C-alpha atoms as one frame of an Amber mdcrd trajectory, in Angstrom:
protein
-176.658-128.480-109.724-176.718-128.722-113.525-176.137-124.990-113.990-173.408
-124.920-111.376-171.563-127.890-112.882-171.918-126.453-116.395-169.983-123.385
-115.243-166.963-125.576-114.472-167.308-127.343-117.811-167.336-124.096-119.773
-164.527-122.586-117.704-162.379-125.627-118.455-163.149-125.408-122.166-162.420
-121.689-122.259-159.189-122.076-120.299-157.926-124.805-122.619-158.745-122.747
-125.686-157.113-119.645-124.291-153.909-121.457-123.394-153.632-122.877-126.903
-154.425-119.510-128.458-152.044-117.480-126.308-149.052-119.686-126.926-149.649
-120.113-130.657-150.192-116.396-131.193-147.094-115.587-129.193-144.976-118.020
-131.182-146.437-116.607-134.399-145.489-112.989-133.686-142.158-113.580-131.899
-138.966-113.482-133.955-137.402-116.945-133.942-134.199-116.086-132.021-136.171
-114.253-129.320-138.966-116.807-128.765-137.632-118.061-125.394-137.558-114.488
-124.100-141.123-113.867-125.283-142.403-117.058-123.651-140.622-116.234-120.387
-142.031-112.713-120.426-145.550-114.041-121.072-145.345-116.338-118.056-143.848
-113.598-115.899-146.606-111.157-116.784-149.424-113.674-116.306-148.125-115.027
-112.964-149.847-112.296-110.882-153.230-113.510-112.140-152.874-116.482-109.775
-153.656-114.093-106.940-156.858-112.829-108.580-158.849-115.636-106.959-157.922
-114.186-103.568-158.957-110.732-104.789-162.280-112.240-105.891-162.768-113.651
-102.406-162.099-110.254-100.862-164.551-108.596-103.255-167.224-111.141-102.289
-166.636-110.519 -98.575-166.861-106.753 -99.037-169.799-106.714-101.484-171.651
-109.639-103.110-171.477-112.362-105.737-173.623-110.253-108.052-171.152-107.377
-107.957-168.248-109.747-108.652-170.053-111.369-111.592-170.912-107.984-113.095
-167.306-106.847-112.654-165.979-110.003-114.317-168.502-109.587-117.147-167.358
-106.015-117.795-163.702-107.016-117.692-164.418-109.886-120.093-166.129-107.576
-122.570-163.147-105.234-122.320-160.772-108.123-123.005-162.814-109.195-126.027
-162.756-105.635-127.355-159.000-105.300-126.877-158.266-108.721-128.360-160.370
-107.901-131.417-157.767-105.238-132.235-154.952-107.821-132.552-153.507-108.307
-135.995-154.054-111.584-137.784
C-alpha cells in the first residue's frame, strides 16, 4: 500500500512541477503581443493527451501492466532527452 500510494504522491508532484514549468517557459519564449495565441495553441495541442488514459487501458487489456510501464518509461526517457535540447 505504501508503494502504491507513493506513486500518486510523486505523480502529483511531477504534474504540478510540469504545469508550472510549461507555462513559464512558454511565456518566456513567446513574443508579448502573441502570448495569448501561444497559450491557446499549447492547450489545443495538449488536449489530446486526455485520451491517453483510455489508450493505456486498451494497452493493458491487450498486453500487460509490465509492457505499459516499460513503454511509459521509454517515452519518458525520450521526453527527457528532447527537453534537454531546449534553450535556456
